[in-house]
C-alpha positions in Angstrom: 0.0 -0.1 0.0 1.1 3.6 -0.4 3.5 4.6 2.5 1.1 2.9 5.1 3.5 3.0 8.0 4.2 6.7 7.6 0.7 7.5 6.9 -0.6 5.8 10.0 1.2 8.3 12.2 -0.3 11.1 10.2 -3.8 9.5 10.9 -3.4 9.7 14.6 -2.8 13.5 14.1 -6.0 13.9 12.3 -8.1 12.4 15.2 -7.7 10.2 18.0 -10.8 8.2 17.1 -11.0 5.1 15.1 -14.7 5.5 13.9 -16.4 7.9 11.4 -16.6 11.5 12.5 -17.8 14.7 10.9 -14.9 17.0 11.0 -14.6 20.8 10.3 -10.8 20.7 10.2 -9.0 23.7 8.5 -6.7 23.0 5.6 -3.2 24.4 5.9 0.0 23.4 4.0 3.5 22.8 5.1 6.5 23.2 2.9 6.5 20.6 0.2 2.8 19.7 0.7 0.3 19.6 -2.1 -2.9 21.5 -1.9 -6.0 20.4 -3.9 -9.4 21.8 -4.0 -12.3 19.4 -5.2 -15.5 21.1 -6.2 -18.4 18.7 -6.5 -22.0 18.2 -7.3 -24.5 15.3 -7.4 -28.0 14.4 -8.1 -28.7 17.8 -9.8 -31.4 16.0 -11.8 -31.7 18.6 -14.6 -32.5 21.5 -12.1 -31.0 24.2 -14.3 -32.9 27.4 -13.2 -29.9 28.5 -11.1 -27.1 27.0 -13.1 -25.7 30.3 -13.9 -25.3 30.9 -10.0 -23.3 27.6 -9.9 -21.1 28.6 -12.8 -20.3 31.9 -11.0 -19.3 30.0 -7.8 -17.1 27.6 -9.8 -15.4 30.6 -11.4 -14.9 32.3 -8.1 -13.3 29.2 -6.5 -11.1 28.5 -9.4 -9.8 32.0 -9.2 -8.9 31.4 -5.5 -7.6 27.8 -5.7 -5.6 27.1 -8.9 -5.2 23.5 -8.0 -8.6 22.1 -8.5 -11.0 19.4 -9.7 -14.7 19.7 -10.6 -16.4 16.4 -10.4 -20.1 15.2 -10.7 -21.2 12.1 -8.8 -24.2 11.2 -11.2 -27.9 11.7 -11.7 -27.8 14.6 -14.0 -30.6 12.9 -15.9 -34.3 12.9 -14.9 -36.3 15.2 -12.7 -37.5 18.3 -14.4 -38.9 19.6 -17.8 -35.4 20.4 -18.8 -34.8 16.6 -19.0 -38.1 15.7 -20.4 -37.7 18.2 -23.2 -34.0 17.8 -24.0 -32.9 14.5 -22.4 -29.5 15.6 -21.1 -28.8 18.1 -23.9 -29.7 21.1 -21.8 -27.4 20.1 -19.0 -24.4 19.4 -21.1 -23.5 22.8 -22.4 -23.2 24.1 -18.8 -21.1 21.2 -17.6 -18.8 21.9 -20.6 -18.8 25.7 -19.9 -17.8 25.0 -16.3 -15.2 22.7 -17.4 -16.0 19.7 -15.5 -12.9 17.2 -15.1 -15.0 14.0 -14.7 -18.5 12.4 -14.1 -19.7 9.0 -13.0 -23.0 7.6 -13.9 -26.0 7.6 -11.6 -28.8 5.1 -11.7 -31.1 7.7 -13.3 -28.6 8.1 -16.4 -30.1 4.7 -17.4 -33.7 5.6 -17.1 -34.4 5.8 -20.8 -33.1 2.3 -21.5 -36.5 0.8 -22.0 -37.7 3.6 -24.3 -37.8 3.3 -28.1 -34.5 5.1 -28.6 -32.9 3.1 -25.8 -29.7 4.7 -24.3 -29.2 6.8 -27.6 -29.6 10.1 -25.5 -27.1 8.9 -22.9 -24.7 8.1 -25.7 -25.2 11.6 -27.2 -24.6 13.1 -23.8 -21.4 11.2 -23.3 -20.1 11.9 -26.7 -20.8 15.6 -26.5 -18.9 16.0 -23.2 -15.7 18.0 -22.9 -14.6 15.6 -20.1 -14.3 11.9 -19.6 -16.6 9.7 -17.6 -15.4 7.2 -15.0 -17.1 3.9 -14.3 -15.0 1.0 -12.9 -17.9 -1.4 -12.2 -20.2 -0.8 -15.2 -20.0 -2.9 -18.4 -21.4 -1.1 -21.3 -20.1 -3.5 -24.0 -23.4 -5.2 -24.8 -25.3 -2.0 -25.3 -25.6 -0.9 -29.0 -25.4 2.8 -28.2 -22.9 2.9 -25.4 -20.7 -0.2 -26.0 -18.3 1.7 -28.4 -17.5 4.4 -25.9 -16.0 2.3 -23.1 -12.2 1.8 -22.4 -11.7 -0.6 -19.7 -8.5 0.9 -18.4 -7.0 3.3 -15.8 -5.0 5.9 -17.7 -3.6 9.4 -17.9 -4.0 9.2 -21.7 -7.8 9.7 -22.0 -10.2 11.4 -24.5 -13.1 13.5 -23.5 -16.5 12.1 -24.5 -15.5 8.5 -23.6 -15.7 6.2 -20.7 -12.9 4.8 -18.5 -12.5 2.7 -15.4 -10.4 5.6 -14.0 -8.4 8.5 -15.2 -5.0 10.1 -13.8 -5.2 13.9 -13.7 -1.9 15.9 -13.5 -2.4 19.1 -11.4 0.6 21.3 -10.8 3.1 18.4 -11.4 1.1 15.9 -9.1 -0.9 13.0 -10.2 -4.5 12.4 -8.8 -6.3 9.2 -9.7 -10.2 9.4 -10.1 -12.3 6.2 -10.5 -16.0 5.9 -10.7 -18.6 3.5 -9.2 -22.3 3.1 -9.7 -24.8 1.3 -7.4 -25.4 -2.3 -8.3 -29.0 -1.6 -7.4 -29.4 0.2 -10.7 -30.3 -3.2 -12.4 -33.5 -3.0 -10.4 -34.3 0.6 -10.0 -33.7 1.9 -13.5 -33.8 0.6 -17.0 -30.3 -0.3 -17.9 -31.1 -3.1 -20.3 -28.0 -5.0 -21.4 -25.7 -2.8 -19.2 -24.6 -4.6 -16.1 -23.0 -3.6 -12.8 -20.3 -5.6 -10.9 -19.4 -5.7 -7.2 -18.2 -2.1 -6.0 -15.8 -3.5 -3.4 -13.9 -5.7 -6.0 -14.0 -2.9 -8.5 -12.5 -0.4 -5.9 -9.7 -2.8 -4.9 -8.8 -3.2 -8.5 -8.8 0.6 -9.0 -6.6 1.3 -6.0 -4.2 -1.4 -7.0 -3.9 0.0 -10.7 -3.3 3.6 -9.5 -0.7 2.5 -7.0 1.1 0.5 -9.6 1.2 3.6 -11.7 2.8 5.5 -8.9 -0.4 7.5 -7.9 -0.8 8.0 -4.3 -3.7 10.4 -4.3 -6.9 8.5 -5.1 -10.5 9.8 -5.5 -13.5 7.5 -5.7 -16.2 9.3 -7.6 -19.4 7.3 -6.6 -23.1 7.0 -6.9 -23.7 4.4 -4.2 -25.0 6.6 -1.4 -23.6 7.8 1.8 -25.9 5.6 4.1 -27.8 3.6 1.6 -28.9 0.0 2.3 -26.0 -2.4 3.2 -27.8 -5.0 1.1 -26.3 -3.2 -2.0 -23.5 -0.6 -1.4 -22.6 2.6 0.2 -19.8 5.0 0.8 -19.1 4.2 4.3 -18.8 0.5 3.7 -16.6 1.2 0.7 -14.2 3.2 3.0 -14.1 0.5 5.6 -13.6 -2.2 3.1 -11.0 -0.7 0.7 -7.8 0.9 2.0 -6.1 3.5 -0.2 -9.0 5.7 -1.1 -8.3 9.2 0.1 -11.5 10.9 -0.9 -15.0 9.7 -1.7 -17.1 12.2 -3.7 -20.6 10.7 -3.5 -24.2 10.9 -4.6 -27.4 8.9 -4.8 -28.7 9.3 -1.3 -29.2 13.2 -1.6 -27.4 13.6 1.8 -26.4 17.1 2.9 -23.0 16.7 4.4 -22.3 20.3 5.7 -18.9 19.0 7.0 -16.8 16.2 5.5 -17.3 12.8 7.1 -13.9 11.1 8.0 -13.6 7.4 8.2 -10.7 6.5 10.5 -11.2 2.7 10.8 -8.4 1.7 8.5 -4.7 2.5 8.5 -5.4 5.8 6.8 -8.4 8.1 6.9 -10.9 8.5 4.1 -12.7 11.8 3.6 -16.3 11.5 2.3 -18.4 14.4 1.0 -21.8 14.8 -0.7 -23.6 17.9 -1.7 -27.4 17.1 -1.2 -29.4 17.5 -4.4 -31.1 19.5 -7.2 -28.3 22.0 -7.7 -29.0 23.5 -4.3 -25.3 23.4 -3.3 -21.8 23.4 -4.8 -19.4 21.4 -2.6 -16.0 22.5 -1.9 -13.4 20.3 -0.3 -9.9 21.8 0.3 -7.2 19.3 1.0 -3.6 19.1 1.8 -1.5 16.1 1.0 2.2 15.5 2.2 4.7 13.9 -0.2 3.5 10.5 0.8 0.1 11.2 -0.5 -1.3 11.5 3.1 -4.2 14.0 3.7 -2.7 16.1 6.6 -5.7 18.4 6.7 -9.0 19.1 5.2 -11.8 21.6 5.3 -15.1 21.3 3.4 -18.3 23.4 2.9 -21.3 23.6 0.8 -22.0 26.8 -1.1 -25.7 27.7 -1.4 -26.4 28.1 -5.1 -29.5 30.1 -4.2 -27.7 32.6 -2.2 -28.9 36.2 -2.8 -25.5 37.8 -3.1 -24.4 35.6 -6.1 -24.2 37.4 -9.4 -25.1 34.9 -12.1 -22.4 34.0 -14.7 -23.5 36.2 -17.7 -22.4 33.6 -20.4 -24.3 30.8 -18.5 -27.4 33.0 -18.1 -27.3 33.8 -21.9 -26.9 30.0 -22.7 -29.8 29.2 -20.4 -32.3 31.6 -21.9 -33.5 29.6 -25.0 -33.8 26.4 -23.0 -35.8 28.1 -20.3 -38.0 29.8 -22.8 -39.0 26.4 -24.3 -39.5 24.8 -21.1 -41.7 27.7 -19.9 -44.0 27.2 -22.7 -44.7 23.6 -21.7 -44.6 24.3 -18.1 -47.3 26.9 -18.3 -49.9 24.9 -20.3 -52.9 24.3 -18.3 -54.4 20.7 -18.0 -57.8 22.5 -17.5 -58.1 20.7 -14.2 -57.6 22.3 -10.7 -56.4 20.7 -7.5 -58.7 21.7 -4.6 -56.2 20.3 -2.2 -52.4 19.8 -2.0 -51.4 16.6 -3.8 -48.7 15.0 -1.5 -45.9 13.6 -3.5 -43.2 14.5 -0.8 -40.4 12.5 0.6 -40.7 12.0 4.3 -42.5 9.8 6.8 -45.9 10.6 5.4 -44.6 10.8 1.7 -44.9 8.6 -1.3 -42.1 6.2 -0.3 -43.5 5.2 3.0 -47.2 6.0 3.1 -50.5 6.1 1.3 -50.9 9.6 -0.1 -53.7 11.4 -1.8 -51.5 11.8 -5.0 -50.6 8.2 -5.0 -54.4 7.3 -4.9 -55.2 9.8 -7.6 -52.4 8.3 -9.9 -53.4 4.8 -9.4 -57.2 5.6 -9.8 -56.3 7.2 -13.2 -54.1 4.2 -14.2 -56.9 1.7 -13.3 -59.6 3.7 -15.2 -57.5 3.7 -18.3 -56.5 0.0 -17.9 -60.2 -1.1 -17.6 -60.9 0.6 -21.1 -58.2 -1.8 -22.5 -59.0 -4.9 -20.5 -62.2 -4.8 -18.5 -60.9 -7.7 -16.3 -58.2 -5.4 -14.8 -59.1 -5.0 -11.1 -56.1 -3.5 -9.5 -53.5 -0.7 -10.2 -50.2 -0.3 -8.6 -47.7 2.6 -8.7 -44.2 2.6 -7.2 -43.5 5.5 -4.9 -40.1 6.1 -6.5 -41.9 7.1 -9.7 -43.7 10.0 -8.0 -41.1 12.7 -8.0 -42.9 15.9 -6.6 -46.1 17.3 -5.1 -48.6 19.3 -7.0 -49.8 22.6 -5.5 -53.4 23.6 -5.0 -54.9 25.5 -7.9 -54.6 25.1 -11.7 -52.7 22.0 -12.5 -50.3 22.7 -15.3 -48.7 20.3 -17.8 -45.2 21.3 -16.2 -46.3 20.2 -12.8 -47.5 16.8 -14.1 -44.3 16.2 -16.0 -42.2 17.1 -13.0 -44.2 14.8 -10.9 -43.9 11.9 -13.4 -40.8 12.7 -15.4 -39.9 9.1 -16.5 -42.7 8.7 -19.2 -43.4 5.1 -18.0 -45.8 3.1 -20.2 -48.8 1.0 -18.9 -48.5 -2.6 -18.4 -51.3 -5.1 -17.4 -50.0 -8.1 -15.6 -51.9 -11.5 -15.0 -50.8 -12.6 -11.4 -51.8 -15.2 -9.0 -53.0 -14.0 -5.7 -49.8 -15.4 -4.1 -47.6 -13.5 -6.5 -49.5 -10.3 -5.7 -49.1 -11.0 -1.9 -45.4 -11.6 -2.4 -45.1 -8.2 -4.1 -47.0 -6.4 -1.4 -44.7 -8.0 1.2 -41.8 -6.7 -0.7 -43.4 -3.3 -0.9 -43.6 -2.9 2.9 -40.5 -4.9 3.9 -38.5 -1.6 4.8 -41.4 0.2 6.5 -41.1 2.8 8.2 -38.1 3.6 6.2 -38.6 5.2 2.8 -38.4 2.9 -0.2 -38.8 3.7 -3.9 -40.7 0.3 -4.3 -43.4 1.2 -1.8 -46.6 0.6 -3.8 -49.6 2.8 -4.0 -52.8 0.9 -4.8 -56.2 1.4 -6.4 -58.9 -1.4 -6.5 -57.8 -3.0 -3.3 -56.9 -2.3 0.3 -54.3 -3.9 2.6 -53.3 -3.9 6.2 -49.8 -4.9 7.6 -48.1 -5.3 10.9 -44.7 -3.2 10.9 -43.4 -5.0 13.9 -43.6 -8.4 12.1 -40.6 -9.8 10.4 -40.1 -8.6 6.8 -41.8 -11.1 4.4 -44.5 -11.7 7.0 -46.1 -8.5 7.6 -49.1 -8.4 5.4 -52.2 -9.3 7.5 -55.0 -8.8 5.0 -55.7 -8.0 1.4 -59.1 -7.2 0.0 -59.9 -6.7 -3.7 -62.7 -4.2 -4.7 -65.4 -5.7 -6.9 -68.1 -3.1 -7.5 -68.9 -1.6 -4.1 -67.8 -4.8 -2.1 -64.4 -6.0 -0.8 -63.5 -9.5 -1.3 -60.4 -11.3 0.5 -57.5 -12.1 -1.8 -57.6 -15.6 -3.2 -54.0 -16.8 -3.3 -54.9 -19.5 -5.9 -57.0 -17.1 -8.1 -55.7 -15.0 -11.1 -56.0 -11.1 -11.1 -55.3 -8.7 -13.9 -53.2 -6.0 -12.3 -52.1 -2.7 -14.0 -48.8 -1.1 -13.2 -45.9 0.6 -15.3 -43.4 -1.3 -17.4 -40.6 -0.6 -15.1 -42.4 -2.2 -12.2 -43.8 -5.0 -14.4 -40.3 -5.9 -15.5 -39.2 -6.3 -11.8 -38.0 -2.9 -11.2 -37.3 -2.1 -7.4 -36.8 -5.8 -6.9 -40.3 -7.1 -7.5 -39.3 -10.7 -8.5 -42.7 -12.0 -8.7 -43.7 -9.3 -11.3 -40.4 -10.2 -13.2 -41.4 -13.8 -13.4 -44.7 -13.0 -14.7 -43.1 -10.8 -17.4 -40.6 -13.6 -18.4 -43.6 -15.9 -18.6 -45.4 -13.8 -21.2 -48.2 -12.8 -18.7 -47.7 -9.1 -19.2 -49.3 -7.0 -21.9 -47.9 -3.4 -22.7 -50.6 -1.3 -24.2 -48.0 1.6 -24.2 -50.2 4.3 -22.5 -47.8 6.9 -20.9 -48.3 7.6 -17.2 -48.6 11.4 -17.3 -51.1 11.2 -20.2 -53.3 8.8 -18.4 -53.0 11.1 -15.2 -54.1 14.2 -17.3 -56.9 12.4 -18.8 -58.1 11.1 -15.5 -58.1 14.5 -13.8 -59.8 16.2 -16.8 -62.6 13.6 -16.3 -63.2 14.4 -12.6 -65.9 17.0 -11.3 -63.3 17.9 -8.6 -59.7 17.0 -7.9 -59.9 16.4 -4.2 -58.5 12.9 -3.4 -58.2 11.9 0.2 -56.6 9.1 2.3 -58.9 6.0 2.2 -57.3 3.4 4.3 -56.1 1.7 1.2 -52.7 0.9 2.9 -53.0 0.6 6.6 -50.1 -0.2 8.9 -51.5 -1.7 12.1 -51.6 0.8 14.9 -51.7 -0.2 18.6 -55.0 1.8 19.5 -57.9 -0.5 20.3 -60.5 2.4 20.4 -59.9 3.5 16.6 -62.7 2.0 14.5 -60.7 1.3 11.2 -63.9 1.8 9.2 -64.4 5.3 10.6 -63.5 8.4 8.6 -60.8 9.3 11.1 -58.9 6.0 10.8 -56.6 6.8 7.9 -55.7 10.2 9.4 -55.0 8.7 12.9 -52.9 6.1 11.2 -51.1 8.7 9.1 -50.1 11.0 12.0 -49.2 8.1 14.3 -46.8 6.7 11.6 -45.4 10.0 11.0 -44.7 10.4 14.7 -46.8 13.6 15.0 -49.4 12.2 17.4 -49.4 9.4 19.9 -52.3 8.0 22.1 -53.3 8.9 25.5 -51.9 5.5 26.6 -50.2 2.5 24.7 -53.4 1.2 23.6 -56.0 4.2 23.6 -56.0 7.1 21.2 -59.0 8.7 22.6 -60.2 10.0 19.3 -63.3 12.0 20.8 -61.4 13.6 23.6 -60.6 17.3 23.2 -57.1 18.8 22.6 -55.5 20.9 25.3 -53.3 23.7 24.2 -50.1 22.1 25.3 -50.8 19.0 23.2 -51.3 21.3 20.2 -47.8 22.8 20.7 -46.2 19.4 21.0 -47.8 18.2 17.7 -46.5 21.4 15.9 -43.1 21.1 17.2 -43.0 17.5 16.1 -44.3 18.5 12.6 -41.8 21.3 12.1 -38.8 19.3 13.5 -38.2 22.0 16.1 -34.9 21.0 17.7 -32.6 22.2 20.5 -35.8 22.6 22.9 -33.7 22.8 25.9 -31.9 25.9 24.8 -35.1 27.8 23.7 -35.3 31.2 25.4 -37.8 31.5 28.1 -41.3 32.6 27.1 -43.1 35.3 29.2 -45.6 32.7 30.3 -45.8 32.2 34.1 -48.3 29.4 34.0 -46.3 26.7 32.2 -43.4 26.1 34.6 -45.3 23.4 36.6 -45.9 21.3 33.4 -44.3 17.8 33.5 -41.1 17.0 31.6 -40.0 19.1 28.7 -43.5 20.6 28.0 -42.7 24.1 29.3 -39.6 24.2 27.1 -41.8 23.0 24.2 -43.9 25.9 24.7 -41.0 28.3 25.0 -39.5 26.9 21.6 -43.0 27.3 19.9 -43.3 30.9 21.2 -39.7 31.8 20.1 -40.6 30.3 16.5 -43.6 32.7 16.3 -46.1 29.9 16.1 -48.1 30.7 19.3 -49.2 33.5 21.5 -50.7 33.6 25.0 -54.1 34.4 26.2 -52.4 37.4 27.8 -49.0 38.7 28.0 -48.0 36.3 30.8 -50.5 33.5 30.6 -50.7 30.6 28.1 -53.3 28.6 29.8 -51.7 25.3 28.7 -54.4 22.9 30.0 -57.4 24.7 28.5 -59.0 22.9 25.4 -58.2 24.6 22.2 -61.1 25.8 20.0 -61.4 25.2 16.3 -60.9 28.9 15.5 -57.8 29.1 17.7 -56.3 26.1 16.1 -57.0 27.5 12.5 -55.1 30.7 13.8 -52.1 28.7 15.0 -52.0 26.8 11.7 -52.2 29.9 9.7 -49.0 31.3 11.6 -47.1 28.0 10.9 -48.1 28.1 7.3 -47.0 31.7 6.9 -43.7 31.1 8.7 -42.8 28.5 6.2 -44.4 29.7 3.0 -45.0 33.5 3.4 -48.1 35.5 3.7 -51.4 33.7 2.7 -53.7 36.1 0.8 -57.4 35.8 1.3 -59.7 37.5 -1.2 -63.2 36.4 -0.2 -64.0 34.7 3.1 -65.1 31.0 3.0 -69.0 30.6 3.0 -69.5 30.1 6.6 -72.3 31.9 8.5 -70.8 31.9 12.2 -67.7 33.6 12.0 -68.7 36.0 14.8 -65.6 37.5 16.5 -63.2 34.9 15.1 -60.4 35.2 12.5 -62.0 34.9 9.0 -58.7 34.8 7.2 -57.3 31.8 9.2 -60.5 29.8 8.8 -60.8 30.7 5.2 -57.2 29.5 4.6 -57.9 26.2 6.1 -61.0 25.9 3.9 -59.2 26.9 0.8 -56.5 24.4 1.5 -59.0 21.5 1.9 -58.2 21.0 5.5 -61.6 21.8 7.0 -65.1 21.7 5.5 -67.5 22.8 8.1 -70.8 21.4 9.2 -74.0 22.4 7.3 -72.7 25.9 6.4 -71.2 26.5 9.8 -67.6 26.3 11.0 -68.3 26.1 14.6 -65.4 28.2 15.5 -66.0 28.2 19.4 -66.3 24.4 19.5 -63.3 22.5 21.0 -61.2 20.4 18.6 -61.3 16.8 19.1 -58.3 14.5 18.8 -59.8 12.9 15.8 -60.4 16.3 14.0 -56.9 17.2 14.9 -55.5 14.1 13.3 -57.3 14.9 10.1 -56.3 18.5 10.1 -52.6 17.7 10.8 -52.5 14.9 8.2 -53.7 17.2 5.5 -51.8 20.2 6.8 -48.4 18.7 7.2 -47.3 18.3 3.5 -47.8 22.0 3.1 -45.0 22.8 5.6 -42.8 19.7 5.3 -40.3 19.1 2.7 
């Protein structure tokens, strides 16, 4: 290995720990040392609106740090209308302008593999690049578009617009090796076709050995395997642990925001890991100092906010963006002629599309099932993978742009013929990781299911009922069912082996209807676009007093699994009990992720000090955040029940703290406002959070815990990422 005995002494100087730490060390050079700055991006997903800001940051850093690399860790493809419209050719001019030194492939670079053109757009992207690509564990040889671009070597003699296992860059007389890795999971979560992926550990060991044989002692792994992704496949921390000799890992895939570099110290020498979040929000900068033996003696890392107000956009990049932005704007602004009466939740969190039933998931599958029935009337179920839902849709006019951003992959309809057992196997796979997020989490139409999150993976599903007309019939494991989904999922994407078996057996038809077109047709057919949670996917909850057939059940289940509300005891939720003011505060703090409760400045309230546990500090924190006021300057009255009008007022404050002022033009049509705040009540009405009772809002009535669950369940997506 490269100077291991000497380097181990340096490692002690970096930290006394032998485990991973996040470190804000400052880079400084001694005489004879080599300084290097690595600028890095990952998972930009065709977010180009602020690309001129990124270019300005790159130019600034280059001017300050002459020894530099600019690297991208993959997933430039897929995610916005810039990709839907230009398939990578909008991103490429900016990467060339910024003079990227290398890029590795993300899983989404292979999303178009099952389209009519296959990987032709990817090949055009690679061939047009003024930089090389690195991919040590990707075999492109069998693909007709990509095979001719690959060179399975580690070399300093490379060409732009081609793919290498690794490259050697010479910077100020020093050699730096850069190799690439792509997650093996790509085979199941994208559409690579004949492109294959080998073991990342074996590929990395080969890369390190090749560089060291060439005399290179500064080695960078440019990876798209995830900082903390499932150990079942691969991740950067496992890579650092398993392979000695890697100095830096520039990562992507898990969209992690590493404000400070993570240092793995478990081997002879340290490995510094960085990742810059997602969607062109940040440009990462890692300043390194190496000694003559190739040892990192100091480092400093930061993420530059691409959206910072003081950035002057690069003029050349801004001019370059204009024609792309103009064409995208034309598509983006076209109306579907349908309007959402409620926020359509496509978010990524505990209550989002990768871990929970959502109203948008229900709407998408309803549209898919409706279209499938017109093609094959025997179709009874529709399934949509959560990973295929990429964004929420705001209340109001639904534009074509919003739909394409939400469903950017253009997946086509497939209708599978499955046995009940094959369907159940797939449903088990869908919920195996719950409550963790999972792109294979299935949204459903035409059926409902319950599962026990505490049971072992593979044995969680407790009931499945299939909708026939207005009745629900238990799933028959021996019967056959026609099930609609997208072709990605039908071919076994996200690891659905029972679907893959049906596809290989010829039990899948592919009508070819595109997902976003089916969605637009469906919402245009509806009198109103106001989907709700319907208990289609029900994780078992511990409360014996919740009737799962009651209107409140899906909302209680939702807020429980999000960690926003708990029961009055381990087994009792008490849905009909009223909500005291202190409980409302606790729920809001959980919903907004208010942290550092203990250090919140004291509120002026004198009647909260005798509350048990941390409740007084919870109220202090909510007051400091501007979410609550007292009933007087010194009284909060924490044990008093909260009225519907007061709860509306609090939710309005929370909404405006996150989203800015909410403007009300005309008050909602309630006859009993009286002295209460019309704007707060109207906001909840317009956002689809409340409906009232026979033309009355009942503002003075106390809020029940069941009502609270519904309001919080619907409200949370408006204020959570």
